N, CA and C atoms as an extended XYZ file, in Angstrom:
207
Properties=species:S:1:pos:R:3:atomname:S:1:resname:S:1:resid:I:1 pbc="F F F"
N        -9.009      -25.912      -29.954 N   MET     1
C        -7.838      -26.097      -29.857 CA  MET     1
C        -7.524      -26.774      -28.529 C   MET     1
N        -6.975      -27.761      -28.075 N   PRO     2
C        -6.803      -28.072      -26.445 CA  PRO     2
C        -5.258      -26.934      -26.123 C   PRO     2
N        -5.322      -26.523      -24.980 N   ASP     3
C        -3.751      -26.212      -24.758 CA  ASP     3
C        -2.584      -27.397      -24.014 C   ASP     3
N        -2.269      -27.854      -24.710 N   VAL     4
C        -0.886      -28.335      -24.738 CA  VAL     4
C         0.181      -27.683      -24.309 C   VAL     4
N         0.237      -27.774      -23.197 N   PRO     5
C         1.952      -27.258      -22.430 CA  PRO     5
C         3.353      -27.355      -24.468 C   PRO     5
N         4.744      -26.688      -23.699 N   GLU     6
C         4.839      -26.397      -25.279 CA  GLU     6
C         6.402      -27.057      -25.014 C   GLU     6
N         6.693      -27.921      -23.031 N   ASP     7
C         7.158      -28.879      -23.809 CA  ASP     7
C         7.002      -30.177      -24.105 C   ASP     7
N         5.430      -30.719      -24.193 N   LEU     8
C         5.552      -31.759      -24.115 CA  LEU     8
C         5.688      -32.075      -26.149 C   LEU     8
N         5.474      -30.599      -26.617 N   LEU     9
C         5.170      -30.474      -28.405 CA  LEU     9
C         6.721      -30.153      -29.294 C   LEU     9
N         7.930      -29.716      -27.887 N   THR    10
C         8.854      -29.872      -28.181 CA  THR    10
C        10.095      -31.137      -28.826 C   THR    10
N        10.794      -31.458      -30.255 N   PRO    11
C        10.986      -32.199      -30.020 CA  PRO    11
C        12.489      -33.219      -29.234 C   PRO    11
N        12.302      -33.845      -29.834 N   VAL    12
C        13.889      -34.702      -28.844 CA  VAL    12
C        14.936      -34.839      -29.429 C   VAL    12
N        16.034      -34.042      -28.456 N   GLU    13
C        16.783      -33.718      -29.207 CA  GLU    13
C        18.047      -35.444      -28.891 C   GLU    13
N        19.032      -35.954      -30.485 N   VAL    14
C        19.787      -36.525      -29.018 CA  VAL    14
C        20.962      -35.796      -29.863 C   VAL    14
N        21.580      -36.163      -28.426 N   PRO    15
C        23.204      -35.463      -28.520 CA  PRO    15
C        23.785      -35.773      -29.818 C   PRO    15
N        24.564      -35.133      -30.615 N   ALA    16
C        25.893      -36.170      -31.742 CA  ALA    16
C        27.118      -36.582      -30.941 C   ALA    16
N        27.304      -38.229      -31.263 N   ARG    17
C        28.530      -38.417      -30.711 CA  ARG    17
C        29.409      -39.124      -31.939 C   ARG    17
N        30.780      -38.598      -31.786 N   ARG    18
C        31.883      -39.198      -32.436 CA  ARG    18
C        32.262      -40.526      -32.179 C   ARG    18
N        31.859      -41.399      -32.760 N   ILE    19
C        32.414      -43.090      -32.792 CA  ILE    19
C        33.252      -43.450      -33.437 C   ILE    19
N        34.031      -43.202      -32.240 N   GLU    20
C        35.469      -43.889      -32.587 CA  GLU    20
C        36.191      -45.872      -31.849 C   GLU    20
N        35.517      -45.814      -30.528 N   ILE    21
C        35.637      -47.164      -30.208 CA  ILE    21
C        34.135      -47.605      -30.081 C   ILE    21
N        33.741      -48.738      -29.705 N   LEU    22
C        32.892      -50.266      -29.532 CA  LEU    22
C        32.045      -49.433      -28.193 C   LEU    22
N        32.726      -48.851      -27.310 N   THR    23
C        32.159      -48.469      -26.089 CA  THR    23
C        31.318      -46.443      -26.413 C   THR    23
N        31.875      -46.530      -27.506 N   ASP    24
C        30.846      -45.175      -28.137 CA  ASP    24
C        29.483      -45.673      -29.156 C   ASP    24
N        29.786      -47.164      -30.030 N   VAL    25
C        28.200      -47.559      -29.736 CA  VAL    25
C        27.325      -47.259      -28.899 C   VAL    25
N        27.588      -48.389      -27.826 N   GLY    26
C        26.724      -48.008      -26.732 CA  GLY    26
C        26.429      -46.612      -26.130 C   GLY    26
N        27.153      -45.374      -26.606 N   LEU    27
C        27.380      -44.917      -25.466 CA  LEU    27
C        26.113      -44.200      -26.805 C   LEU    27
N        25.780      -43.870      -27.296 N   VAL    28
C        24.585      -43.799      -28.665 CA  VAL    28
C        23.575      -44.201      -28.757 C   VAL    28
N        23.866      -45.541      -28.642 N   LEU    29
C        22.209      -46.650      -28.264 CA  LEU    29
C        21.924      -45.616      -26.756 C   LEU    29
N        22.426      -45.348      -25.700 N   ALA    30
C        21.740      -45.694      -24.812 CA  ALA    30
C        21.222      -43.891      -24.688 C   ALA    30
N        21.197      -42.628      -25.387 N   ASP    31
C        21.578      -41.995      -25.590 CA  ASP    31
C        19.595      -42.228      -26.543 C   ASP    31
N        19.774      -43.026      -27.662 N   HIS    32
C        19.068      -43.112      -28.520 CA  HIS    32
C        18.158      -43.676      -27.653 C   HIS    32
N        17.874      -44.482      -26.500 N   VAL    33
C        16.527      -44.691      -26.221 CA  VAL    33
C        16.702      -44.213      -25.015 C   VAL    33
N        16.932      -43.293      -23.872 N   GLU    34
C        16.721      -42.567      -23.606 CA  GLU    34
C        15.838      -41.574      -24.169 C   GLU    34
N        16.525      -41.210      -25.398 N   ALA    35
C        14.865      -39.637      -26.247 CA  ALA    35
C        13.870      -40.211      -27.037 C   ALA    35
N        14.085      -42.076      -26.700 N   LEU    36
C        13.183      -42.885      -26.566 CA  LEU    36
C        11.714      -42.698      -25.989 C   LEU    36
N        12.640      -42.852      -24.867 N   GLU    37
C        11.841      -43.173      -23.221 CA  GLU    37
C        11.259      -41.237      -23.044 C   GLU    37
N        11.669      -40.514      -23.321 N   LEU    38
C        11.391      -38.955      -22.644 CA  LEU    38
C         9.819      -38.877      -24.243 C   LEU    38
N        11.058      -39.072      -25.425 N   ALA    39
C         9.456      -39.143      -26.306 CA  ALA    39
C         8.002      -39.351      -25.660 C   ALA    39
N         7.772      -40.809      -25.438 N   ASN    40
C         6.934      -41.495      -25.241 CA  ASN    40
C         6.265      -40.879      -23.781 C   ASN    40
N         7.404      -40.615      -23.098 N   ASP    41
C         6.090      -39.606      -22.000 CA  ASP    41
C         5.668      -38.741      -22.706 C   ASP    41
N         6.663      -37.894      -23.770 N   ARG    42
C         5.277      -36.250      -23.953 CA  ARG    42
C         4.168      -37.094      -24.578 C   ARG    42
N         4.570      -38.120      -25.446 N   ILE    43
C         2.973      -38.402      -26.989 CA  ILE    43
C         2.065      -38.488      -25.230 C   ILE    43
N         2.490      -39.318      -24.132 N   ARG    44
C         1.584      -39.621      -22.798 CA  ARG    44
C         0.988      -38.583      -22.745 C   ARG    44
N         1.723      -37.523      -21.966 N   GLY    45
C         1.386      -36.440      -21.476 CA  GLY    45
C         0.271      -35.503      -22.635 C   GLY    45
N         0.125      -35.470      -23.994 N   VAL    46
C        -0.289      -34.569      -25.256 CA  VAL    46
C        -1.401      -36.140      -24.963 C   VAL    46
N        -1.695      -37.351      -24.549 N   ARG    47
C        -2.311      -37.976      -25.117 CA  ARG    47
C        -3.565      -37.100      -23.298 C   ARG    47
N        -2.764      -37.566      -22.334 N   CYS    48
C        -3.908      -37.598      -21.420 CA  CYS    48
C        -4.137      -35.703      -21.265 C   CYS    48
N        -3.547      -34.440      -22.271 N   VAL    49
C        -4.338      -33.273      -22.168 CA  VAL    49
C        -5.466      -33.568      -23.705 C   VAL    49
N        -5.384      -34.812      -24.371 N   LEU    50
C        -6.278      -34.349      -25.404 CA  LEU    50
C        -7.639      -35.248      -24.180 C   LEU    50
N        -7.567      -36.724      -24.201 N   GLU    51
C        -8.138      -37.194      -23.507 CA  GLU    51
C        -9.416      -36.112      -21.922 C   GLU    51
N        -8.518      -35.528      -21.850 N   GLY    52
C        -8.978      -33.973      -20.565 CA  GLY    52
C       -10.233      -32.869      -21.470 C   GLY    52
N        -9.740      -33.190      -22.689 N   VAL    53
C       -10.559      -31.946      -23.344 CA  VAL    53
C       -11.556      -32.650      -23.745 C   VAL    53
N       -11.290      -34.212      -24.539 N   LYS    54
C       -12.112      -34.749      -24.757 CA  LYS    54
C       -13.585      -35.021      -23.938 C   LYS    54
N       -12.984      -35.620      -22.543 N   SER    55
C       -13.936      -35.981      -21.078 CA  SER    55
C       -14.421      -34.528      -20.782 C   SER    55
N       -14.498      -33.651      -21.072 N   GLY    56
C       -14.339      -32.505      -20.575 CA  GLY    56
C       -14.287      -31.901      -18.982 C   GLY    56
N       -13.108      -32.609      -18.694 N   GLY    57
C       -12.625      -32.125      -16.865 CA  GLY    57
C       -11.491      -32.433      -17.281 C   GLY    57
N       -10.850      -32.274      -15.832 N   GLU    58
C        -9.070      -31.984      -16.107 CA  GLU    58
C        -8.591      -33.876      -15.152 C   GLU    58
N        -8.063      -34.199      -16.093 N   LEU    59
C        -7.134      -36.090      -15.784 CA  LEU    59
C        -6.189      -35.362      -15.387 C   LEU    59
N        -5.647      -36.745      -14.575 N   GLU    60
C        -5.070      -36.913      -13.224 CA  GLU    60
C        -4.342      -37.619      -14.675 C   GLU    60
N        -3.001      -37.036      -14.847 N   CYS    61
C        -2.243      -37.549      -15.477 CA  CYS    61
C        -1.069      -38.220      -14.532 C   CYS    61
N        -0.332      -40.014      -14.714 N   SER    62
C         0.348      -40.498      -13.837 CA  SER    62
C         1.396      -40.804      -14.352 C   SER    62
N         2.472      -40.082      -13.920 N   GLY    63
C         3.916      -40.847      -14.503 CA  GLY    63
C         4.452      -39.020      -14.666 C   GLY    63
N         6.012      -39.672      -14.889 N   PRO    64
C         6.826      -37.790      -15.042 CA  PRO    64
C         6.598      -37.584      -16.586 C   PRO    64
N         6.135      -36.662      -16.725 N   VAL    65
C         6.120      -36.031      -18.251 CA  VAL    65
C         7.405      -34.840      -18.353 C   VAL    65
N         9.327      -35.602      -17.788 N   SER    66
C         9.764      -34.013      -17.769 CA  SER    66
C        10.932      -34.398      -18.368 C   SER    66
N        11.759      -33.578      -18.497 N   ASP    67
C        13.082      -33.598      -19.281 CA  ASP    67
C        13.577      -34.619      -17.626 C   ASP    67
N        14.339      -35.299      -18.142 N   PRO    68
C        15.696      -36.032      -16.824 CA  PRO    68
C        16.963      -35.596      -17.238 C   PRO    68
N        17.152      -35.103      -18.175 N   ARG    69
C        18.308      -34.005      -18.377 CA  ARG    69
C        18.845      -32.687      -17.701 C   ARG    69
């Protein structure tokens, strides 16, 4: 089994927000978009690790694979 960094396997959490006004809906939407982008970065990171194992060498993965928070 390939060695996948733990931070790529950690679920992306979306903060719970209380919705009282329309602005709050926008904040919730922004939270979910940010979480989706982070989850997709982690998926790309896992794919890079798996492709590196499959090819028998290390791959240079491009793009950030970290939590921007």
